[in-house]
C-alpha positions as CSV (number, residue, x, y, z in Angstrom):
1,X,-10.5,1.5,-11.0
2,X,-12.5,0.1,-13.9
3,X,-9.8,-2.5,-14.3
4,X,-10.3,-3.7,-10.7
5,X,-14.0,-3.6,-11.1
6,X,-14.0,-5.8,-14.2
7,X,-11.7,-8.4,-12.6
8,X,-14.1,-9.9,-10.0
9,X,-17.0,-10.4,-12.3
10,X,-14.7,-12.0,-15.0
11,X,-13.2,-14.4,-12.5
12,X,-16.5,-15.2,-10.7
13,X,-18.3,-16.0,-14.0
14,X,-15.5,-18.2,-15.1
15,X,-14.6,-16.0,-18.1
16,X,-11.0,-16.8,-18.3
17,X,-10.4,-14.9,-21.5
18,X,-11.9,-11.7,-20.1
19,X,-9.9,-12.0,-16.9
20,X,-6.7,-12.8,-18.8
21,X,-7.2,-9.7,-21.0
22,X,-6.9,-7.5,-17.9
23,X,-3.3,-8.6,-17.3
24,X,0.0,-8.0,-19.1
25,X,1.6,-11.0,-20.7
26,X,4.1,-11.3,-17.9
27,X,1.7,-10.3,-15.1
28,X,2.0,-12.0,-11.7
29,X,-0.6,-12.8,-9.0
30,X,0.9,-13.7,-5.7
31,X,-1.8,-15.1,-3.3
32,X,-2.0,-17.3,-0.2
33,X,-4.6,-20.0,-0.3
34,X,-7.4,-19.2,2.2
35,X,-8.6,-22.1,4.4
36,X,-10.3,-20.0,7.0
37,X,-11.5,-16.4,7.5
38,X,-8.6,-14.0,7.7
39,X,-7.9,-10.4,7.2
40,X,-6.0,-9.7,4.0
41,X,-4.9,-6.8,1.9
42,X,-4.3,-6.5,-1.8
43,X,-1.9,-4.3,-3.7
44,X,-2.2,-3.9,-7.4
45,X,0.4,-2.6,-9.9
46,X,-0.8,-1.4,-13.3
47,X,0.8,-0.2,-16.5
48,X,-0.8,1.7,-19.4
49,X,-0.4,-0.2,-22.6
50,X,-1.5,0.7,-26.2
51,X,-4.7,-1.4,-25.4
52,X,-5.4,0.5,-22.1
53,X,-4.6,-0.2,-18.5
54,X,-3.3,-3.8,-17.7
55,X,-2.4,-5.4,-14.4
56,X,1.3,-6.3,-14.0
57,X,1.1,-7.6,-10.4
58,X,-1.3,-8.3,-7.7
59,X,-0.3,-9.4,-4.2
60,X,-2.9,-10.8,-1.8
61,X,-1.3,-11.0,1.7
62,X,-2.7,-12.1,5.0
63,X,-2.3,-9.3,7.5
64,X,-0.5,-11.1,10.3
65,X,1.5,-8.2,11.7
66,X,4.8,-9.0,10.0
67,X,7.0,-6.1,8.9
68,X,6.7,-7.1,5.2
69,X,3.0,-6.7,5.3
70,X,3.2,-3.4,7.2
71,X,5.6,-2.1,4.6
72,X,3.2,-3.2,1.8
73,X,0.5,-1.0,3.2
74,X,2.6,1.9,4.3
75,X,2.5,5.2,2.3
76,X,5.5,5.5,0.0
77,X,8.0,8.2,1.0
């Protein structure tokens, strides 16, 4: 959780190097531009590296009731 907690302040303060250091070299952030208030959900995937935990993927999806977004939030079986 410290990884997620450090991400927002790094981005909000414009500290690109600090934000980039939280990701793997091939990390991916899939986001939909927000033009109005919507309900969205995030999923994060992490990996432990020799330098500590790093983000490999973050998906920011609008919750619009589509099956793909329901699957994203459903408990894994």
